[in-house]
C-alpha positions as CSV (number, residue, x, y, z in Angstrom):
1,M,5.5,32.7,-64.9
2,A,5.6,29.5,-62.8
3,D,7.4,27.9,-66.6
4,G,9.7,30.8,-66.4
5,C,10.8,30.2,-63.1
6,T,10.7,26.0,-63.5
7,E,12.6,26.5,-66.5
8,G,15.2,28.4,-65.1
9,L,15.9,26.2,-62.2
10,R,16.0,23.5,-64.4
11,A,18.4,25.5,-66.0
12,F,20.4,26.1,-63.2
13,S,20.5,21.8,-62.4
14,A,21.6,21.0,-65.7
15,A,24.5,23.6,-65.6
16,L,25.4,21.8,-62.2
17,T,25.2,18.2,-64.4
18,G,27.6,19.9,-67.0
19,C,30.1,20.6,-64.6
20,L,30.2,17.3,-63.5
21,T,30.5,15.8,-66.7
22,T,32.5,17.9,-68.8
23,T,36.4,17.3,-69.7
24,T,38.1,20.4,-70.6
25,T,40.4,22.2,-68.7
26,T,38.4,25.8,-68.5
27,T,35.1,24.2,-67.5
28,T,37.0,21.7,-65.1
29,T,38.6,24.7,-63.0
30,M,34.7,26.1,-63.5
31,K,33.1,23.4,-62.1
32,A,35.6,23.0,-59.1
33,T,34.6,26.6,-58.1
34,T,30.6,26.1,-58.3
35,L,30.6,23.0,-56.4
36,A,32.8,24.5,-53.7
37,Q,30.4,27.5,-53.5
38,L,27.2,25.2,-53.5
39,S,26.1,23.4,-50.2
40,A,23.8,20.0,-50.4
41,A,21.4,22.4,-49.6
42,D,21.5,24.7,-52.7
43,L,21.4,21.4,-55.0
44,Q,18.2,20.2,-52.9
45,A,17.2,23.9,-53.4
46,A,17.4,23.6,-57.2
47,E,15.7,20.4,-57.2
48,L,12.8,21.6,-55.0
49,A,11.8,24.6,-56.8
50,S,12.1,22.9,-60.5
51,R,9.6,19.9,-59.4
52,S,6.6,22.8,-58.4
53,G,4.9,23.5,-61.6
54,D,3.4,26.3,-58.9
55,C,6.3,28.1,-58.0
56,C,6.3,31.5,-59.2
57,A,9.6,32.9,-57.4
58,V,12.1,30.9,-55.0
59,L,13.9,33.7,-52.8
60,P,16.6,33.7,-50.0
61,Y,14.7,33.7,-46.6
62,W,16.2,36.0,-44.6
63,P,16.8,38.9,-46.5
64,I,12.7,38.9,-47.0
65,W,12.1,38.9,-43.3
66,A,14.3,42.1,-42.5
67,A,12.6,43.6,-45.6
68,A,8.9,43.0,-43.9
69,Q,10.4,44.7,-41.0
70,F,10.4,48.4,-42.5
71,A,7.4,48.3,-44.9
72,S,4.8,50.3,-44.1
73,T,2.2,49.4,-40.8
74,D,-0.7,52.1,-42.3
75,R,-3.1,50.6,-44.6
76,N,-4.1,53.8,-46.1
77,K,-0.9,53.2,-47.4
78,E,-1.5,50.2,-49.2
79,L,1.4,49.3,-51.9
80,L,3.9,50.4,-49.0
81,G,3.0,47.5,-47.1
82,F,4.3,45.2,-49.7
83,V,7.7,43.7,-49.5
84,H,8.6,44.5,-53.3
85,V,11.1,42.4,-55.7
86,W,12.4,42.9,-59.0
87,R,15.1,42.6,-61.1
88,D,17.8,45.4,-61.7
89,G,19.8,44.5,-64.6
90,D,22.4,41.7,-63.4
91,A,20.9,42.0,-59.8
92,Y,17.7,41.2,-57.8
93,Q,16.8,43.8,-55.1
94,I,14.7,43.4,-52.1
95,E,13.7,46.1,-51.0
96,S,10.3,47.9,-48.3
97,T,9.7,51.5,-47.3
98,D,6.9,53.2,-44.6
99,G,7.7,56.5,-46.1
100,H,9.9,57.2,-43.6
101,R,12.7,55.0,-43.7
102,A,14.0,52.1,-46.9
103,F,15.7,49.0,-47.0
104,R,17.3,47.1,-50.0
105,Y,19.5,44.1,-50.4
106,R,21.0,43.8,-53.5
107,F,21.7,40.0,-54.7
108,P,22.8,38.4,-58.3
109,A,20.6,37.2,-60.9
110,Y,23.5,35.0,-62.2
111,G,26.8,33.1,-60.6
112,A,30.3,33.7,-60.9
113,D,30.4,31.3,-63.8
114,G,27.9,33.1,-66.1
115,M,25.1,30.7,-65.0
116,P,22.2,31.6,-63.7
117,S,21.6,31.8,-59.8
118,L,19.1,30.0,-57.9
119,W,16.7,32.8,-57.7
120,R,14.2,33.0,-59.8
121,I,11.0,36.0,-60.0
122,P,8.5,37.0,-62.7
123,D,9.4,39.1,-65.0
124,A,6.5,42.0,-63.3
125,G,8.5,41.5,-60.2
126,V,6.9,39.9,-56.5
127,L,4.9,42.0,-54.6
128,L,4.7,40.1,-51.0
129,Y,2.5,41.7,-48.4
130,A,4.6,42.0,-45.2
131,K,2.5,41.9,-42.4
132,P,2.3,38.0,-42.5
133,L,6.5,37.6,-43.6
134,R,7.3,39.8,-39.9
135,K,7.2,36.8,-37.6
136,A,10.7,34.8,-38.0
137,V,10.7,31.4,-38.9
138,S,13.2,29.7,-36.6
139,Y,16.1,27.8,-38.9
140,G,14.4,29.5,-42.2
141,K,16.9,29.2,-45.2
142,L,14.4,29.4,-48.7
143,L,11.3,31.0,-49.4
144,T,9.1,29.9,-52.8
145,V,5.9,31.7,-53.4
146,T,3.0,29.7,-55.6
147,Q,1.2,31.4,-58.0
148,D,-1.6,31.7,-55.8
149,L,0.6,33.5,-53.5
150,R,1.2,31.1,-50.9
151,A,4.6,32.0,-49.2
152,V,6.4,28.5,-48.0
153,F,9.2,28.1,-45.6
154,H,12.0,26.0,-45.8
155,G,14.9,25.0,-44.0
156,G,15.8,23.1,-41.2
157,R,18.5,22.5,-38.4
158,K,20.2,20.7,-40.5
159,E,21.5,21.7,-43.9
160,G,19.1,20.0,-45.8
161,L,15.4,21.4,-46.7
162,A,12.3,20.3,-45.0
163,E,8.8,22.4,-45.5
164,L,8.4,24.6,-42.1
165,S,5.4,26.4,-42.6
166,S,3.4,28.5,-45.1
167,V,1.3,32.0,-45.1
168,N,-1.3,33.3,-47.3
169,L,-0.1,36.3,-49.0
170,S,-3.2,37.0,-51.4
171,G,-5.9,39.1,-51.1
172,F,-4.3,42.4,-50.1
173,F,-4.8,45.4,-52.0
174,S,-6.4,43.9,-55.4
175,V,-3.2,41.3,-54.8
176,H,-4.6,37.9,-55.4
177,T,-2.1,36.1,-57.8
178,A,1.3,36.3,-59.1
179,A,-0.8,37.6,-62.4
180,D,-1.5,41.3,-60.4
181,F,1.6,42.0,-59.9
182,G,2.2,44.3,-62.4
183,K,-1.2,46.0,-62.1
184,V,-1.5,47.3,-59.1
185,G,0.1,50.8,-59.7
186,S,4.3,51.3,-59.7
187,Y,6.0,50.8,-56.4
188,P,8.1,54.4,-55.6
189,N,11.7,54.3,-57.4
190,L,13.8,53.9,-54.1
191,N,17.0,53.8,-55.4
192,Q,16.7,57.4,-56.9
193,L,16.9,58.3,-52.9
194,W,20.3,56.3,-52.6
195,P,23.1,58.9,-52.3
196,Q,25.9,58.0,-55.1
197,S,29.0,58.9,-53.1
198,F,29.1,60.3,-49.3
199,S,31.1,62.8,-47.7
200,N,30.5,62.1,-44.2
201,N,30.8,65.3,-43.5
202,P,27.1,66.5,-41.6
203,G,28.6,70.2,-40.8
204,K,26.1,70.6,-38.0
205,P,24.5,68.1,-35.3
206,W,22.1,65.5,-36.0
207,A,19.4,63.3,-34.9
208,F,17.4,59.9,-35.6
209,N,14.6,58.5,-34.4
210,A,15.2,56.0,-31.7
211,R,12.7,53.1,-32.4
212,Y,14.3,53.4,-35.8
213,L,17.9,52.6,-34.9
214,R,16.2,50.5,-32.3
215,E,14.9,48.0,-35.1
216,W,17.4,48.5,-37.7
217,C,19.9,47.2,-35.1
218,A,18.2,44.5,-34.1
219,V,18.2,42.8,-37.6
220,V,21.7,43.7,-37.9
221,E,22.3,41.5,-34.3
222,K,20.3,38.4,-35.9
223,L,21.8,38.8,-39.5
224,S,25.0,40.0,-39.8
225,D,28.1,38.0,-39.4
226,D,29.7,41.2,-37.6
227,R,26.4,41.1,-35.0
228,T,27.8,44.4,-33.2
229,V,28.8,46.8,-36.2
230,T,26.3,48.6,-38.7
231,R,27.8,51.4,-40.8
232,C,26.8,54.7,-41.1
233,E,27.3,57.2,-44.3
234,G,26.0,60.6,-45.1
235,N,26.7,63.8,-46.7
236,G,24.8,66.2,-44.3
237,A,22.3,67.2,-41.2
238,T,19.0,67.2,-43.6
239,T,19.9,64.7,-45.8
240,P,19.5,60.6,-45.9
241,F,22.2,58.4,-44.1
242,V,22.8,55.3,-45.1
243,F,23.2,52.5,-42.6
244,S,24.7,49.3,-44.2
245,A,25.6,45.8,-42.3
246,T,27.2,42.8,-43.7
247,Y,25.0,39.9,-44.3
248,A,26.1,36.1,-43.4
249,P,23.7,34.1,-45.7
250,R,21.9,31.0,-44.9
251,I,22.1,29.8,-48.8
252,G,22.3,30.3,-52.6
253,Q,24.6,33.3,-54.4
254,H,24.7,36.1,-52.8
255,G,28.1,38.1,-54.3
256,E,31.4,38.2,-52.7
257,T,30.2,41.1,-50.2
258,P,26.7,41.2,-49.5
259,R,25.1,43.6,-47.1
260,L,21.7,45.0,-45.8
261,E,21.0,48.5,-46.0
262,L,19.1,51.2,-44.7
263,L,17.8,54.5,-46.0
264,L,17.2,57.3,-42.8
265,M,16.2,60.3,-42.7
266,P,17.4,62.4,-39.8
267,V,15.2,64.1,-37.4
268,V,15.3,67.9,-37.6
269,I,16.9,69.1,-34.9
270,R,14.9,72.3,-33.4
271,A,16.4,75.1,-31.2
């Protein structure tokens, strides 16, 4: 798994080199587009991860932090105490749930030019124990995960990437190394809970748990590029609502309109 991560990042670096050396009109256009979208920190991130033979995952830090806020704190729920990262076709998905609400963030596996994005995970996905990740790491931008599940936070005040700190994520619920990701059971299929469309006509009054709203709004205020707005859509007063907000990425490729999403069941109003 480390080889896949490393080789993918080397391919990413090689693509950048190709952009710098090509002379064809088509590729030159792609070169200009690609380099315009990549910061010095992006390039440093690719080099950083490609040098690490122990790397099993390279991920955007703040969406991981956000997901950790909505994972379960009940030790009896085991897998729900983890942030789950997996690949869904051409996208990666960071997700979590505590059984009452569910968070997800989707971002591209490939750049606009068709080359692999900076991000990497093992084929079996990633399970990151949420509790040590709930505390925000100031100026964090990038998270790398080693084979023995040490999460390393990279970032800094300036554009470059310094190693800020690290935490141990191994030893929880039989997840000791990256090799255990596919051995501990199946994470819930959260996407099947997401409505495919919205009527936005609940039909009668509805209500939400106030603490859940406060915790979601705290994430939006910290991460959204429009910190005063969260969108809410739904179909009925007793069916799931979806809150969403724009996300302001710190580093790497995130698609044209990155959005944080929270699925939340309304509270039953009793007469």
